[in-house]
N, C-alpha and C positions, 0 to 999 in steps of 0.2 A: 381561583381569581377571585379577588374582589369587586366590586361594582359602586359606581357611586350616580346618583342621580341627581340633577340638578333641581334642585327647587327654592330658591331663592330669589326670583324676577318679579318684578310687581305688576308685571303683566297690565299695563295701564292701557293696550289695546281691547282687551278682554272687560273693562269697567262698562257699564258696572258692577257685572258678575263677581269680580275681585272685589269689589269695595268690602265686602266682609267675610269674603271664601278666598284663601289664597289658591291659585290657577291651579296646582297637582291633586288637588280636592276638588274641583267641578268633575262632575259627570258627565259619563258618555256611556254609554250599553250598560246603564245599570249600576255599574260601578265608578271612581274615582281616577281619572287616568292615573295618577302615580298606584293605584294599584295592580293594575293592566302590566304596568313594568314590573313590580315587586313579584307577582306570579307568574309573569313569563323567565324572570331570573331564578326564580326559585325551580323550575321545572327543567330551566338548564343548568341545574347543579350548582347554581352561584347563592351563596348563603352567609354571603358578610357584605352585607351594604353598607353603604356612609350616604347621609343624604343633608345635602345643604338646606340654610333655609334663611329669611328674613322676614318679609312681609309677611305679616301673620301667622309664624313660623311655630309658636306653641298648638295651635289649631292642629297641622300635621302632626307634632309630636303624639298629641292626647288621640287624634286616630288611629295613627300606627306601632301607637306604644315601642315597646324593645322588637318587633317585628314577630314574635312568637306563633302569633296567632297565622301569620303566613309562613309559618316553617323555617325566617329568617333569623337572621340578627340585623340589627339596625343599630347606630350611631350614629350622632347626629354632631355637625357641624355648623352649628349657629354664625350669623353674621350681623351684628347691628344694623349695618347697611349694607345692601347686596355689595358684592367684589368682583362682577361681572364674573364669565367663567373663567378665566385664567387665575383671577383672584381667588376666587371662589375652589379652585381645587388646590392653587398652591396652599390655601390655611388648612385642607383636610388632608396634605399628602402626612401628617404622621398618624391620620389613622388609617391610611392606603398601605403604609407599609412601601418595602422596595423593590416589589416585584411589580411588572406591567398589572395594570387595573383597566376596569373598563368604565364609561363614563356615559350615561345617557340624559340627553337633554327631558327633563322632566314634563314640557308641554309637546310631545311627540307621542303618536299612535304608529304600531309599526309590528308586524309580524316579524322582526328578521331573527335568525335563527340563532342566540346569542351565544350558544354552547360551542360554535363554528366558528366564530371569533379569537384571532389569534396573534400576534406579532411578529414577525423575523427578525432574525439573530443581527443586529445589528442596528435596526431601526428604532426610530422615538414614538412613531406612532402609525399606527394604522388606521385609515377611517373606512366609514361606511358611506357610499355617496347613491345617491337617486335620482331619478330624470326630475329636470325642472319642473318646479309648480309651475303653474301662471302668478304665482305672488312674485317669482325669482327667475325669471323668463332667461337670464343672462349665465345663472349660475355662479359657481364658485371656485371651482378647483378643475381641471383636467386628468383625466385616469389614463396611461399610456402603459401597457405591457405591466398593470398591476402597480402602477408608480404614482404617486401621487404627484402632481405639478402646477404653480401659482401659474405658468404658462402655458401656452400651447394645446392643440388637440382640441375637440368637442368637448365643452365643460357641462358639468353637472353638480349637482345640488348637494353640499354637506347635509346629512339626514340628521347630525348631534347627535351621533352615536362613533365611539371612536375606543379604541386600545393604546394606552398611554405608556410610557416609560417613566418613571419620576425625573430622571436625568432632562428630560423634555425643558424643565422649570427650575434647572442648571442658572444660576446670575440673577434669579428674579427676588423681590423682595416680596415684603407682606404687605400688601393693599388691593385695591382697584384696580384691574388690566385684561385688558382680552385676550382670547386664546388665539386669535388668529395668526398675529404675530411671529410667535412662537413654531406655529408649525409650518410659516413661508418661510422662516430660517431653516427650519429643518427641512423642508422639500427643496431649500436652494442646495443642500447639502447630500440629497439624495438619500433622504434615511426616515421619507414616509409612504408606505405601501398604503393600498387600500385596494375594498372592492364594490363593483355595485349590487346593490341589491333591485331584483327585479320584482321582488313580492312588493305587499302594502304598506306606506306610509303616508302620514298623515301629520301636518305644523297643524300644531292646535292657536295659532295668533289672534282669531279673533273670535265671536260670538258664532257669526256665521259659519265658520269649519268648524268650530265643536258642533253646531247643531248636524251642519252633511255628517260628522261622523259618528252620533250618537244615532242617526237615521241609518248609517250603513252598517253599524254594529247592531241594530235592532230588526235589520231585515229578515 
Protein backbone atom coordinates (compact mmCIF):
# COMPACT_ATOMS: atom_id res chain seq x y z
CA UNK A 1 0.00 0.00 0.00
CA UNK A 2 1.17 3.51 -0.81
CA UNK A 3 0.84 6.37 1.67
CA UNK A 4 0.33 10.10 1.36
CA UNK A 5 1.44 12.64 3.96
CA UNK A 6 -0.54 15.88 3.84
CA UNK A 7 1.95 18.73 4.17
CA UNK A 8 0.45 21.65 2.24
CA UNK A 9 -1.20 23.61 5.06
CA UNK A 10 -0.09 27.16 5.79
CA UNK A 11 -0.12 26.65 9.55
CA UNK A 12 -1.66 30.02 10.39
CA UNK A 13 -2.18 29.12 14.05
CA UNK A 14 1.49 28.15 14.30
CA UNK A 15 2.76 31.59 13.35
CA UNK A 16 5.33 33.00 13.76
CA UNK A 17 7.00 29.56 13.70
CA UNK A 18 5.65 28.87 10.22
CA UNK A 19 6.53 32.25 8.72
CA UNK A 20 9.86 30.85 7.55
CA UNK A 21 9.50 27.10 8.14
CA UNK A 22 6.75 24.84 6.79
CA UNK A 23 4.83 23.21 9.64
CA UNK A 24 5.90 19.63 8.77
CA UNK A 25 9.53 20.64 9.31
CA UNK A 26 8.97 22.02 12.81
CA UNK A 27 10.97 19.95 15.28
CA UNK A 28 9.68 17.84 18.17
CA UNK A 29 11.72 15.21 19.95
CA UNK A 30 14.82 16.17 18.02
CA UNK A 31 13.46 15.66 14.51
CA UNK A 32 10.94 17.27 12.13
CA UNK A 33 7.31 16.23 12.54
CA UNK A 34 7.18 14.74 9.05
CA UNK A 35 10.25 12.61 9.69
CA UNK A 36 8.45 10.87 12.56
CA UNK A 37 5.77 9.79 10.06
CA UNK A 38 8.27 8.69 7.42
CA UNK A 39 10.19 6.55 9.86
CA UNK A 40 7.04 4.88 11.23
CA UNK A 41 5.71 4.25 7.72
CA UNK A 42 9.00 2.70 6.67
CA UNK A 43 9.03 0.52 9.78
CA UNK A 44 5.52 -0.65 8.82
CA UNK A 45 6.79 -1.74 5.42
CA UNK A 46 5.22 1.16 3.53
CA UNK A 47 7.95 2.41 1.24
CA UNK A 48 6.16 4.37 -1.54
CA UNK A 49 5.17 7.80 -0.27
CA UNK A 50 3.53 10.86 -1.80
CA UNK A 51 3.87 14.22 -0.08
CA UNK A 52 1.93 17.31 -1.16
CA UNK A 53 3.15 20.77 -0.32
CA UNK A 54 2.42 24.43 -0.96
CA UNK A 55 3.72 26.96 1.59
CA UNK A 56 7.54 26.90 1.51
CA UNK A 57 7.31 23.52 -0.20
CA UNK A 58 10.81 23.73 -1.64
CA UNK A 59 12.15 23.42 1.90
CA UNK A 60 10.32 20.11 2.32
CA UNK A 61 11.80 18.69 -0.88
CA UNK A 62 15.27 19.92 0.08
CA UNK A 63 15.02 18.34 3.54
CA UNK A 64 13.65 14.96 2.44
CA UNK A 65 14.93 14.51 -1.10
CA UNK A 66 13.87 11.32 -2.82
CA UNK A 67 13.45 9.53 0.51
CA UNK A 68 16.39 7.16 0.05
CA UNK A 69 18.00 8.41 3.26
CA UNK A 70 14.97 7.03 5.12
CA UNK A 71 14.57 3.82 3.16
CA UNK A 72 11.54 5.01 1.20
CA UNK A 73 10.70 6.47 -2.20
CA UNK A 74 9.11 9.92 -2.06
CA UNK A 75 7.19 11.57 -4.89
CA UNK A 76 5.88 15.10 -4.52
CA UNK A 77 2.56 16.70 -5.43
CA UNK A 78 3.19 20.46 -5.40
CA UNK A 79 0.30 22.90 -5.13
CA UNK A 80 0.58 26.56 -6.06
CA UNK A 81 -2.06 27.25 -3.41
CA UNK A 82 -3.20 24.73 -0.81
CA UNK A 83 -6.12 22.71 -2.20
CA UNK A 84 -7.57 21.63 1.16
CA UNK A 85 -7.52 17.97 2.15
CA UNK A 86 -9.91 16.66 -0.50
CA UNK A 87 -8.46 18.68 -3.35
CA UNK A 88 -4.91 17.82 -2.37
CA UNK A 89 -5.59 14.08 -2.34
CA UNK A 90 -7.53 14.31 -5.61
CA UNK A 91 -4.60 16.05 -7.30
CA UNK A 92 -2.25 13.31 -6.11
CA UNK A 93 -4.41 10.37 -7.27
CA UNK A 94 -2.29 9.73 -10.41
CA UNK A 95 0.71 9.22 -8.12
CA UNK A 96 -1.21 7.03 -5.67
CA UNK A 97 -2.55 4.58 -8.24
CA UNK A 98 -5.74 2.50 -8.40
CA UNK A 99 -5.42 0.59 -5.11
CA UNK A 100 -6.43 1.72 -1.60
CA UNK A 101 -3.92 4.09 -0.02
CA UNK A 102 -3.14 5.45 3.42
CA UNK A 103 -3.33 9.18 4.18
CA UNK A 104 -1.76 10.80 7.25
CA UNK A 105 -2.06 14.43 8.29
CA UNK A 106 1.39 15.95 8.51
CA UNK A 107 0.55 17.94 11.63
CA UNK A 108 -0.20 15.05 13.99
CA UNK A 109 2.05 12.72 15.96
CA UNK A 110 0.87 9.22 16.75
CA UNK A 111 1.95 5.69 17.56
CA UNK A 112 -0.80 4.16 15.40
CA UNK A 113 0.29 0.83 13.91
CA UNK A 114 0.22 1.73 10.22
CA UNK A 115 0.86 -1.88 9.24
CA UNK A 116 -2.39 -2.91 10.89
CA UNK A 117 -4.64 -0.57 8.89
CA UNK A 118 -6.79 -2.01 6.13
CA UNK A 119 -10.04 -1.27 4.33
CA UNK A 120 -12.90 -3.74 4.08
CA UNK A 121 -14.20 -4.97 0.73
CA UNK A 122 -16.88 -2.62 -0.49
CA UNK A 123 -15.88 0.26 1.78
CA UNK A 124 -14.64 3.57 0.41
CA UNK A 125 -12.82 4.61 3.59
CA UNK A 126 -11.49 3.28 6.87
CA UNK A 127 -10.92 5.98 9.51
CA UNK A 128 -8.88 6.01 12.70
CA UNK A 129 -10.73 7.82 15.49
CA UNK A 130 -9.44 8.96 18.89
CA UNK A 131 -10.85 10.26 22.15
CA UNK A 132 -11.91 13.89 21.90
CA UNK A 133 -9.09 16.29 22.81
CA UNK A 134 -9.81 19.49 24.75
CA UNK A 135 -9.85 21.58 21.57
CA UNK A 136 -12.52 19.35 19.93
CA UNK A 137 -14.80 18.28 22.80
CA UNK A 138 -17.83 17.51 20.61
CA UNK A 139 -15.95 15.11 18.35
CA UNK A 140 -16.52 14.52 14.64
CA UNK A 141 -18.11 11.12 13.97
CA UNK A 142 -19.68 8.19 15.76
CA UNK A 143 -18.20 4.68 15.73
CA UNK A 144 -20.87 1.97 16.01
CA UNK A 145 -19.93 -1.70 15.63
CA UNK A 146 -16.95 -0.86 13.45
CA UNK A 147 -18.91 1.49 11.20
CA UNK A 148 -18.38 5.25 11.14
CA UNK A 149 -21.51 7.38 11.13
CA UNK A 150 -22.01 11.11 10.86
CA UNK A 151 -24.79 10.99 13.47
CA UNK A 152 -25.74 8.93 16.51
CA UNK A 153 -23.77 7.28 19.27
CA UNK A 154 -20.90 8.70 21.32
CA UNK A 155 -18.78 10.91 19.11
CA UNK A 156 -15.04 10.61 18.62
CA UNK A 157 -12.46 12.78 16.86
CA UNK A 158 -11.08 11.94 13.42
CA UNK A 159 -7.34 11.48 13.84
CA UNK A 160 -6.41 12.63 10.34
CA UNK A 161 -5.42 9.06 9.47
CA UNK A 162 -7.42 6.98 7.02
CA UNK A 163 -7.29 4.43 4.24
CA UNK A 164 -9.21 5.42 1.10
CA UNK A 165 -10.17 3.98 -2.23
CA UNK A 166 -9.74 6.30 -5.22
CA UNK A 167 -13.46 5.78 -5.94
CA UNK A 168 -14.24 7.97 -2.91
CA UNK A 169 -13.36 10.92 -5.17
CA UNK A 170 -15.51 9.90 -8.15
CA UNK A 171 -17.31 12.86 -9.65
CA UNK A 172 -14.96 15.49 -8.29
CA UNK A 173 -13.08 18.02 -10.40
CA UNK A 174 -9.67 19.59 -9.82
CA UNK A 175 -9.56 22.44 -7.34
CA UNK A 176 -9.76 23.09 -3.63
CA UNK A 177 -12.38 21.18 -1.66
CA UNK A 178 -12.68 19.56 1.78
CA UNK A 179 -12.66 15.83 2.46
CA UNK A 180 -15.43 15.72 5.08
CA UNK A 181 -18.41 15.99 2.67
CA UNK A 182 -17.09 13.03 0.67
CA UNK A 183 -16.75 11.01 3.84
CA UNK A 184 -20.25 11.91 5.01
CA UNK A 185 -21.66 10.88 1.64
CA UNK A 186 -19.90 7.53 1.94
CA UNK A 187 -21.11 7.16 5.54
CA UNK A 188 -24.69 7.71 4.42
CA UNK A 189 -24.20 4.82 1.99
CA UNK A 190 -22.80 2.63 4.79
CA UNK A 191 -19.37 2.42 3.19
CA UNK A 192 -17.05 3.77 5.90
CA UNK A 193 -15.45 1.52 8.49
CA UNK A 194 -13.21 2.55 11.32
CA UNK A 195 -11.46 1.84 14.56
CA UNK A 196 -10.60 3.69 17.73
CA UNK A 197 -6.94 4.20 18.54
CA UNK A 198 -6.31 3.95 22.26
CA UNK A 199 -2.63 4.85 22.10
CA UNK A 200 -0.91 8.19 21.81
CA UNK A 201 -2.03 10.92 19.43
CA UNK A 202 -1.17 14.63 19.36
CA UNK A 203 -2.72 17.27 17.10
CA UNK A 204 0.03 19.85 16.58
CA UNK A 205 -2.15 22.87 15.86
CA UNK A 206 -0.51 25.54 18.00
CA UNK A 207 2.98 26.40 19.29
CA UNK A 208 1.83 25.32 22.75
CA UNK A 209 0.84 21.85 21.53
CA UNK A 210 4.17 21.54 19.70
CA UNK A 211 5.97 22.38 22.94
CA UNK A 212 3.86 19.81 24.81
CA UNK A 213 4.76 17.10 22.28
CA UNK A 214 8.44 18.06 22.41
CA UNK A 215 8.46 17.78 26.18
CA UNK A 216 6.63 14.43 26.07
CA UNK A 217 9.00 12.95 23.45
CA UNK A 218 12.04 14.10 25.41
CA UNK A 219 10.78 12.77 28.73
